[in-house]
C-alpha positions as CSV (number, residue, x, y, z in Angstrom):
1,M,0.0,0.1,0.1
2,E,1.5,3.3,-1.0
3,T,1.9,5.8,1.8
4,I,0.8,9.3,1.1
5,A,3.2,12.1,1.9
6,R,2.2,15.7,2.2
7,R,4.8,18.3,1.9
8,S,4.9,21.9,3.4
9,P,5.7,24.6,0.9
10,V,8.1,26.0,3.7
11,V,11.6,24.8,3.8
12,F,14.0,26.0,6.6
13,D,17.7,25.5,6.1
14,R,18.3,24.2,9.5
15,P,19.2,20.8,11.2
16,V,16.1,19.0,12.7
17,K,16.5,17.8,16.2
18,K,13.1,16.3,16.5
19,S,10.1,15.5,14.1
20,E,7.2,13.2,13.9
21,M,4.7,12.1,11.1
22,R,1.2,13.5,11.7
23,G,-1.6,13.0,9.3
24,H,0.9,12.2,6.5
25,W,2.9,15.5,7.3
26,D,6.4,15.4,8.5
27,V,6.1,17.9,11.3
28,V,9.3,19.5,12.7
29,L,8.9,19.7,16.5
30,E,12.3,21.1,17.3
31,Y,15.4,22.5,15.4
32,E,19.0,22.5,16.6
33,D,20.1,25.6,18.4
34,E,16.7,27.5,18.3
35,G,18.1,30.2,20.7
36,P,16.0,32.7,22.7
37,G,13.7,34.1,20.1
38,P,12.1,35.7,18.2
39,Y,11.0,32.7,16.2
40,L,9.5,32.0,12.8
41,T,7.5,28.6,12.7
42,D,5.9,26.6,9.8
43,L,2.4,25.9,10.6
44,S,1.3,24.7,7.1
45,H,0.3,21.3,8.4
46,R,-2.2,22.8,10.7
47,A,-5.9,22.7,9.4
48,R,-7.6,25.6,7.9
49,W,-10.9,26.3,6.4
50,D,-12.8,29.3,4.8
51,I,-16.5,29.5,5.4
52,Q,-18.7,31.6,3.0
53,D,-22.3,32.2,3.2
54,G,-24.8,35.3,2.9
55,N,-25.9,34.5,6.2
56,L,-22.9,33.6,8.5
57,D,-24.8,34.0,11.7
58,R,-26.5,30.5,11.3
59,Y,-23.1,28.9,11.5
60,K,-21.4,27.8,14.8
61,P,-18.1,26.1,13.9
62,W,-17.4,23.7,16.6
63,E,-20.0,25.4,18.9
64,L,-18.2,28.7,18.5
65,N,-19.9,31.9,17.2
66,I,-18.4,33.6,14.2
67,P,-17.3,37.3,15.2
68,E,-19.9,39.8,13.8
69,T,-17.6,42.5,12.5
70,P,-14.8,42.2,9.8
71,G,-11.5,42.2,11.5
72,Q,-12.5,40.8,14.8
73,C,-11.3,37.3,15.8
74,R,-12.3,34.8,18.3
75,F,-9.8,32.3,19.7
76,K,-10.9,29.6,22.0
77,N,-10.3,25.7,22.4
78,G,-7.4,26.0,20.2
79,L,-9.5,27.4,17.2
80,L,-9.0,30.9,15.8
81,I,-12.1,32.1,13.8
82,N,-11.3,35.5,11.8
83,R,-14.2,37.6,10.3
84,M,-13.1,38.6,6.7
85,N,-16.0,40.3,5.4
86,R,-19.8,40.3,5.3
87,T,-20.1,36.8,3.8
88,Q,-16.7,35.3,4.7
89,A,-14.6,33.8,7.6
90,A,-11.4,31.9,8.1
91,I,-10.9,29.1,10.6
92,W,-7.3,28.3,11.8
93,H,-6.9,25.1,14.0
94,L,-4.0,26.1,16.2
95,A,-3.8,23.5,18.9
96,G,-5.2,20.2,20.1
97,V,-6.0,17.0,18.2
98,Q,-7.0,16.8,14.5
99,L,-10.5,17.9,13.6
100,N,-12.7,16.3,10.9
101,A,-13.7,18.6,8.2
102,P,-17.1,20.1,8.5
103,A,-19.7,18.5,6.2
104,E,-21.5,21.5,5.0
105,P,-20.8,22.9,1.6
106,A,-20.1,26.5,3.1
107,Y,-16.7,25.2,4.3
108,T,-13.7,24.9,2.0
109,E,-10.5,23.4,3.3
110,T,-7.5,25.7,2.4
111,I,-4.6,23.7,3.8
112,D,-3.3,22.8,0.4
113,N,-3.2,26.0,-1.3
114,T,-1.9,28.3,1.5
115,A,1.2,28.4,3.5
116,F,0.8,29.3,7.4
117,L,3.4,30.9,9.5
118,G,3.8,32.1,13.0
119,L,6.1,35.1,13.8
120,Y,6.4,35.4,17.6
121,G,8.6,35.8,20.7
122,G,8.6,39.4,21.9
123,K,8.1,42.9,20.9
124,A,10.7,42.7,18.3
125,V,8.1,40.7,16.0
126,F,6.4,44.1,15.2
127,S,9.8,45.8,14.4
128,I,10.4,43.0,12.0
129,A,6.8,43.4,10.6
130,E,7.3,47.2,10.0
131,K,10.1,46.5,7.5
132,L,7.6,44.2,5.5
133,T,4.3,46.0,5.6
134,A,2.5,49.3,6.2
135,L,-0.1,47.4,8.1
136,D,-0.4,48.6,11.7
137,F,-0.1,45.8,14.3
138,L,0.3,48.2,17.1
139,D,-2.9,50.3,16.6
140,P,-4.2,51.0,20.0
141,G,-7.8,50.7,19.0
142,P,-8.5,46.9,18.4
143,A,-7.8,44.5,21.1
144,A,-5.7,41.3,20.2
145,P,-6.6,39.0,18.3
146,F,-7.6,41.0,15.5
147,L,-7.3,40.3,11.7
148,L,-5.6,42.5,9.0
149,Q,-5.8,41.8,5.3
150,G,-3.2,43.3,2.8
151,P,0.4,43.2,1.5
152,F,3.0,41.7,3.6
153,A,6.5,41.5,1.8
154,H,4.4,42.5,-1.2
155,V,2.3,39.4,-1.0
156,P,-1.6,39.5,-0.2
157,C,-2.0,38.0,3.2
158,Q,-4.4,37.3,6.0
159,I,-2.5,38.4,9.3
160,V,-3.7,38.0,12.8
161,A,-2.2,39.9,15.6
162,L,-2.5,37.1,18.3
163,A,-1.0,39.1,21.1
164,K,0.4,42.7,21.4
165,T,2.0,42.5,24.9
166,D,5.8,42.7,25.1
167,A,6.6,39.2,26.3
168,S,4.0,37.3,24.2
169,A,3.8,39.4,21.1
170,G,3.2,37.6,17.8
171,I,1.3,37.3,14.7
172,L,0.0,34.4,12.4
173,L,-0.2,34.7,8.5
174,T,-1.4,32.9,5.5
175,C,-0.7,33.5,1.9
176,S,-0.8,31.6,-1.4
177,R,1.4,28.4,-1.2
178,G,3.4,29.7,-4.3
179,Y,4.8,32.6,-2.2
180,A,6.1,30.5,0.6
181,G,9.7,30.5,-0.4
182,D,9.8,34.2,-1.0
183,M,8.0,35.0,2.1
184,V,10.2,33.0,4.4
185,H,13.2,34.5,2.7
186,A,11.8,38.1,3.2
187,I,11.0,37.5,6.8
188,L,14.2,36.0,7.9
189,A,16.1,38.6,6.2
190,A,14.1,41.4,7.7
191,G,14.5,39.6,11.3
192,A,18.4,38.9,11.0
193,E,19.2,42.0,12.9
194,F,16.7,40.9,15.8
195,G,18.1,37.3,16.1
196,L,15.1,35.9,14.4
197,R,15.5,32.0,13.9
198,P,13.3,29.0,12.6
199,A,11.6,27.1,15.4
200,G,9.8,23.9,15.5
201,E,6.1,23.5,16.4
202,N,6.9,22.9,20.1
203,A,8.1,26.5,20.6
204,C,4.9,27.8,18.8
205,Q,2.8,25.5,20.9
206,S,4.2,26.8,24.0
207,W,3.5,30.5,22.9
208,I,-0.2,29.6,21.8
209,G,-0.7,27.7,25.3
210,S,0.5,30.7,27.2
211,L,-2.1,32.9,25.5
212,A,-4.8,30.3,26.1
213,R,-4.2,30.3,29.8
């Protein structure tokens, strides 16, 4: 029987210390010499869906309400739901066991056509982001988490500021799969002066877990 292998569009030139196979994905849990942060983590193996309908209020993905206003996000039980516009929202599965895909036709799985990255590990994250986009993650108005949509390193992205405080600051972003290589190169180059390094999923899960407490 042939084994199915799913490959992330993100590749870090870094020795792997620990990895595991999960749902046909080779998931890096830890790289050698990850350092103190800030970090960039590939989350492309994490499940993601778009939901689109003229009346989103009638849906409750995994018993969670979809935020009413574009730009608002709801983060609970390892799920992040981002309201994109009047008729569309995105759902990102950040933590916990694998979820089954919803049966309703309003849901579209996006894991195979997008890359998914976490940039986190302190306030330097926003200094790095300032070199790559004009989007304002430190706007005092919206409380984290909140969604911004626009260019990041000249690539159309969905970006969520998951936390803005000094110790736990970080963002998550998705973009078209074909831009993954250029996106990683741009972010690592912008973050070099701040000591930005690739990190495995364990570091990212520790960060996400700290926000959920």
